[in-house]
C-alpha positions in Angstrom: 45.5 118.4 69.5 45.7 114.8 71.4 43.0 113.6 73.6 43.5 114.1 77.5 44.1 111.1 79.3 40.7 109.4 80.9 43.0 109.1 84.4 45.8 110.8 86.1 49.0 109.0 84.8 52.3 108.4 86.4 55.3 110.2 85.8 57.5 108.9 82.7 59.6 105.9 83.8 57.0 104.7 86.5 55.6 102.0 84.4 58.9 100.8 83.3 59.5 99.3 87.0 59.5 95.7 87.5 57.6 95.5 91.3 59.3 93.4 93.7 58.2 89.7 94.1 58.9 88.8 98.2 59.6 84.8 98.8 57.0 82.5 98.7 55.5 81.7 102.2 52.6 78.9 101.3 53.1 75.0 101.2 50.7 73.0 99.8 47.7 71.4 102.2 48.9 69.2 104.2 52.5 70.1 104.1 54.4 71.5 106.9 55.7 74.9 105.6 59.6 75.0 105.3 60.4 78.3 104.3 63.6 78.8 102.7 63.0 81.9 99.9 63.1 85.1 102.1 66.5 84.5 104.1 65.4 84.8 107.3 66.8 83.5 110.4 65.7 80.2 111.2 66.5 80.6 115.5 63.3 83.0 115.9 63.6 86.4 117.3 66.0 87.3 120.8 63.5 86.9 123.6 64.9 90.2 124.8 63.7 91.7 122.1 60.3 90.1 122.4 60.2 91.3 125.8 61.2 94.8 124.6 58.2 94.8 122.0 55.5 93.3 124.2 56.2 96.0 126.7 55.8 99.3 124.2 52.7 97.2 122.9 50.6 98.2 126.0 50.8 101.8 125.1 50.0 102.1 121.1 48.2 105.6 121.8 51.6 107.5 121.8 53.6 108.5 118.7 56.8 106.9 118.9 60.2 108.9 119.2 60.6 110.7 115.5 64.3 110.4 115.7 64.7 106.5 117.1 67.0 107.7 119.8 66.8 104.7 121.8 67.5 102.7 118.9 70.3 104.9 117.4 72.1 105.0 121.0 71.9 100.7 120.9 73.5 100.8 117.4 76.1 103.6 118.4 77.0 101.5 121.4 77.4 98.2 119.5 79.9 99.6 116.7 81.6 102.7 118.4 79.9 104.9 116.0 78.3 108.6 116.6 74.6 108.4 116.8 74.2 111.3 115.2 75.4 110.0 111.9 73.0 106.9 112.1 69.6 106.8 110.5 67.1 104.5 110.9 64.4 103.4 108.4 61.4 101.2 107.9 63.6 98.5 106.8 67.0 99.1 105.2 65.0 99.2 101.6 63.2 102.5 102.9 66.7 103.6 103.5 68.0 103.0 99.7 64.8 104.4 98.5 65.5 107.6 100.7 68.8 107.6 99.1 68.1 107.4 95.5 65.0 109.7 96.2 67.7 112.6 97.7 70.3 112.3 95.3 69.3 111.3 92.1 67.1 113.2 89.2 66.3 112.6 85.9 69.1 112.3 83.9 71.0 110.8 86.6 72.4 107.3 86.5 73.0 104.8 89.7 75.4 102.0 89.0 74.8 98.3 90.5 76.2 95.0 89.6 74.1 92.3 87.5 73.0 90.1 89.5 72.5 92.9 92.7 69.6 93.4 94.6 66.3 94.0 93.0 65.7 97.0 95.1 68.7 98.7 93.4 66.9 99.7 90.0 63.6 100.0 91.7 64.7 102.9 93.9 66.3 104.3 90.7 63.5 104.5 88.3 61.3 105.4 91.0 63.7 108.7 91.8 63.3 109.6 88.0 67.0 108.3 87.6 68.4 105.5 85.2 70.1 102.2 86.2 73.1 101.2 84.7 73.8 97.6 85.4 77.4 96.0 85.4 78.5 92.6 84.4 79.4 90.1 87.3 82.7 88.0 87.1 81.8 84.5 88.7 78.9 86.1 89.7 80.7 88.8 91.7 80.8 92.3 91.5 83.3 93.9 89.0 85.2 97.0 90.5 86.9 97.3 87.4 83.3 97.1 85.4 82.0 99.7 87.9 84.4 102.5 87.5 84.5 102.1 83.7 80.5 102.4 83.9 81.0 106.0 85.9 80.1 109.0 83.9 79.5 112.4 84.2 75.7 111.4 85.4 76.5 109.2 87.7 75.1 109.9 91.2 75.3 106.6 93.0 76.8 103.7 93.2 74.9 100.7 94.9 77.1 97.7 96.1 75.6 94.8 97.9 78.5 93.0 99.9 78.0 90.3 100.6 75.2 90.4 97.5 71.9 88.7 97.2 70.9 86.0 95.8 74.9 85.1 94.9 76.2 84.9 98.2 79.7 86.3 97.0 81.6 89.6 98.3 84.1 91.8 97.3 87.2 91.9 99.5 87.7 95.5 101.0 90.8 96.1 99.6 88.9 96.0 96.2 86.3 98.1 97.8 88.7 100.9 99.0 90.0 100.8 95.5 86.3 101.5 94.2 86.1 104.5 96.2 89.3 105.9 95.5 88.6 105.3 91.7 85.3 107.3 92.1 85.0 111.1 91.6 84.2 113.0 94.9 80.4 114.2 93.8 79.7 110.1 93.5 78.0 108.2 96.7 78.8 105.3 97.5 76.6 103.0 99.0 77.7 99.7 100.7 74.8 97.8 101.5 75.9 95.0 104.4 72.4 93.6 105.3 74.5 90.1 105.8 77.6 91.7 107.5 77.0 89.7 110.5 77.5 86.3 109.0 81.1 86.7 107.2 84.2 85.2 108.7 86.9 86.1 106.1 89.8 88.0 107.0 89.3 89.8 104.0 85.9 91.8 104.3 84.7 94.7 106.5 81.6 95.6 106.5 82.5 99.2 105.3 81.8 101.2 109.0 85.1 102.5 108.8 85.2 103.6 105.4 82.0 105.5 106.0 83.1 107.3 109.3 86.1 109.1 107.3 85.0 109.1 103.7 82.3 112.2 102.8 80.8 110.2 100.4 80.6 106.9 101.8 77.5 105.3 103.3 76.5 101.9 104.8 73.2 100.3 105.0 72.3 97.4 107.5 69.4 95.7 108.5 67.3 94.0 111.0 65.7 91.5 108.8 68.0 89.0 108.6 70.2 87.7 112.0 68.7 90.0 114.4 65.2 88.0 113.4 63.1 91.1 113.2 62.1 90.9 109.8 58.1 91.4 110.7 59.0 95.1 112.1 61.1 96.4 109.0 63.8 97.8 111.2 67.0 98.8 109.0 69.6 101.6 110.1 72.4 103.8 107.8 75.2 105.1 109.0 77.5 107.8 106.7 78.8 111.8 106.7 76.7 113.8 108.7 75.6 115.8 106.0 73.8 113.0 104.2 72.1 111.7 107.5 71.1 115.6 107.5 70.0 115.3 104.2 67.8 112.1 104.8 66.3 113.3 108.0 64.8 115.9 106.1 63.7 113.7 103.3 62.1 110.6 105.5 58.8 110.6 107.1 58.7 112.5 110.4 57.8 109.2 112.0 58.8 106.6 110.1 59.1 103.9 112.8 57.1 102.5 115.1 57.3 102.3 119.1 57.8 98.7 119.2 60.3 98.4 116.3 62.7 100.7 117.9 62.2 99.2 121.2 62.7 95.7 120.2 65.4 96.5 117.8 67.5 98.3 120.7 67.1 95.0 122.7 68.3 92.8 119.5 71.2 94.9 119.4 72.3 94.0 123.0 71.9 90.7 122.8 75.0 89.0 122.2 74.3 85.3 122.8 71.8 84.8 120.5 73.5 86.7 117.9 76.3 84.0 118.5 74.1 81.0 118.4 72.8 82.4 114.9 76.2 82.7 113.6 77.3 78.9 114.7 74.4 77.9 113.4 74.9 79.5 110.1 78.7 78.7 110.4 78.1 74.7 110.3 74.9 74.6 108.1 76.5 76.4 104.7 79.7 74.3 104.5 77.4 70.9 105.2 74.4 72.2 102.9 77.1 73.1 100.7 79.0 69.5 100.4 75.5 67.6 100.4 74.4 69.6 97.2 77.7 69.4 95.7 77.6 65.5 96.3 74.8 64.8 94.6 76.1 66.8 91.3 75.0 70.5 91.3 77.0 73.4 91.8 76.6 75.9 94.6 77.8 79.5 94.3 80.7 79.9 97.4 78.5 81.5 100.0 79.5 84.2 103.0 75.8 85.0 103.6 72.8 82.5 105.3 71.8 81.4 102.0 73.4 79.5 99.0 72.5 79.6 95.0 72.5 76.4 93.7 72.9 75.8 90.1 70.8 73.5 88.2 71.1 71.3 84.6 69.1 72.7 82.2 68.2 68.9 81.3 64.4 68.3 80.8 63.2 67.3 84.1 65.8 68.1 86.2 65.8 71.8 85.7 65.2 74.5 88.5 61.6 74.9 88.2 61.3 71.2 87.9 63.2 70.8 91.3 61.1 73.6 92.7 57.9 71.9 91.9 59.7 68.4 93.6 60.7 71.0 97.0 57.2 72.8 96.8 55.2 69.4 97.2 57.2 68.8 100.3 56.9 71.9 101.6 60.5 73.2 101.3 59.9 76.8 99.8 62.9 78.1 98.2 63.5 81.1 95.9 63.6 81.5 92.1 65.8 84.0 90.9 64.5 84.6 87.3 64.3 88.2 88.0 67.8 88.1 88.6 68.7 86.6 86.0 69.4 83.2 87.4 66.8 81.0 85.5 68.6 78.2 86.3 69.3 78.2 89.9 67.7 78.6 93.3 68.5 80.5 96.1 68.5 78.2 99.3 68.2 80.1 102.9 69.8 77.9 105.5 67.2 77.0 107.6 66.6 74.8 111.0 68.2 71.5 110.9 64.9 69.8 109.9 64.5 72.0 106.8 68.1 71.3 105.4 67.6 67.9 106.3 64.5 67.7 103.9 65.5 69.5 100.9 68.9 67.3 101.1 66.3 64.5 101.0 63.9 65.7 98.4 66.7 66.6 96.1 68.6 63.7 96.3 65.6 62.4 95.5 65.1 64.1 92.5 68.6 63.9 91.2 68.4 60.4 91.3 65.0 59.8 89.4 65.2 58.9 86.0 
């Protein structure tokens, strides 16, 4: 007879999870921090959102609205969708985890791309499911690979579009082909965290498909273009039966009152969003061209970040570049956990931060 454990043991699979590590936010002493590691907006927060936040923060003794009605109504107005099919959460991460918790169990599989968001395997394993990784083609999700990976055990397909950390996207004709090839019992989760930044004629966030298909949902976040990462606000739109299932599983007060109010106000602040889009549209090509002029390869991005590839030559690697940038206060994101050890993900920052990044890397690449 085997000896009893000396302390409580997590269920099988939990300790197989590689914990998510956020982007760093510290600079060396005496250096100004330029945080380009977490895909946050460099424009700060909508003034309307700040005003709404401060108004509600004066009334912290009361519980928030458990249904987040004010926020759902604001989202519904902006996108012309049914508020009753929207579920809000503590960031889109919570919603991805709730989808896994609701639709996966031991023996079930969830499919996602090779360089996809790290939350997908974490959420899958946490729910007791098995993650199935599909190789990318040119750092882009491969629809044929996804369809080949689907088995009778598949319950969820996660597709980040655009994808983090590569910045690539799948044209919506391919998303529709993916959906058409899935069995009806498989839930297609379209993670559109960076949709607001995309300016491509062949791109769609998935809103219409989620409105019409019984097995498609779309998730979005307020952490990027809306500048509300610290408040943790996300939302999902999909079939009524999926919304109903998630509302049964989620915590009854999974969002704070200030977050609900600030999110609703931010959703209605069109000028702030327009300014963020314009800033990004100016700097993504400028950074790309500047880095390529230094001899570095940059994966074409439609998000608010770029993936920069470095040589494997000693002294010129991604780790070496990261050290050089950090010494000047520029913090980027290492992406070895995404199986991209020779690259850095760089968020589009302020004009000052972007200029410093190019300057530091110019000196780094020119050094003997």
